[in-house]
N, C-alpha and C positions, 0 to 999 in steps of 0.2 A: 774016406771021413775028412776034409782039408778039418787044421787044428787051426783056431779062429790067430795062431801070433802067425802062422803061413802066410793068413789068405793076406794077413794087414800088411807084411813084409813086401807080398807081390802084389800092396794092390802102391803101396805107400814109401816102398825102396823107390822102385824107381821113378816117383815122381823130387825125389832129391833133385838138390843143381838144378839143371837150364830146362828150367818148370815149364817156357816156351815149348820148347821141344816135346817132353816129357806132354803135353797135354792133344799133343798130333798121335802118340802114340798108340795100343792095342788100349790098355788100363786105361788113358785122361781120356781118350772119345767116351771112351765106353762108360766108363765117372760123370761128362760134360751132358752127350748123351743122356743116360738116363735123374740125372740132376734137373735136366733139362727140361723132362717130358712128367715129370711125379713130383716137382720144385716148382712148378706154379701158384698158381692159384687155387686152379677148381680139382684139381686131381688124385689129391689126397682126401682131400670130400669127399668124389666122386666115388672111391676103391674103400672112402670107412667106411659110406652110409651103402654096398657090397655084401660089407665083409659077411653080412647077415644070411644072406641069401638073392634068388633073384627081384628083380622090379623093376617094373612097365615103365619104357618115362617119362610119363609124365607126374608116377610118383616119385620117380629123382629129382623133379624142378621139383618137386612140392615143398621136399624136403630139404633141398639145401638155399634159401632165401638167397635169393639180389643172384642168383645164376638164367641166363637167358635164354629162350629155348636158343636158340645159333647158342650162342658157347657149350651148351648141352650138347652140343648137334656135333659141333668140331670137338670137347675134350673126347667122346663117347667113342667117337673115328680113331681117337687117336689112341687115345689105349686098349683098342680092338684091331691095329696094324702093329700095335709092340705085341701083341696076346697075353695081353692083363685081361681083359674086358672080352667073352663073349657077348653075341644077341642072336636071337632064337628070334623067327617069324615066323606067326603059326595066319593061318591060313584062314580069317574068322573075317564078318561085317562088321561091326569094324575091324581092319588090319589090327593088330595086338601085338606087337614087339617088345620083348623081356630083357633083361641086361642080367647080366651076373661075372663074377668071375668065374677067371681059368684055374687050372691049376697052379698056373705061376702068377695067375698075378691075388692067390692067393697064401704066397712064399712075402707076399707085399707088406700083409698088414701085422706082422709082428714090428718090423722096422720102423714103419710106419707110424704105431702105436708110441716103442720107444720115445722113439722124437720128437712129438705132443706130446707125452712124458713128462722128458725132459723138458722141453719149452713150456710151459705147467707152470713147475720144481723153482724153473730157474727164470723167470716174469718176473718179479718183484726183482731180483738182483741186477739184471739184462732194466733192469727201467732206473730203479738208480745208478747206473752208471753211467747213462743213457743224461742223465741230471746233473750228470758229474761231467760230464764231457762238455755236455751245453753251460754249463753256466762261465766255462775257463775259454769259450771262444765269442 
């Protein structure tokens, strides 16, 4: 098992110094690609909805206000491609398609919830900092 200090050193030490070059290393690229994937507007919401088990497409769309059918389709395909979500098609009439988190997708729940809790806890301070900043400009 890797200690968190070892992991922190493995991730952040290569990023010190020449940041532009570091972003092209394996570590920098992996972090950037992951943040591009799960840091968008919809992916973490989809992962959060699937944390309790499999859901049909229509149920996911109903639970995520504002997401279009096309956007949900695109995000689910991307998450499936990355191995975070699995898709099961049942040979029924009408066809039934269900989505669920893979084992790897399940491991994303804890850090995602940690980030969400951090955001909620610090939102008042962030709002205050923005107001102070905006008053200076």
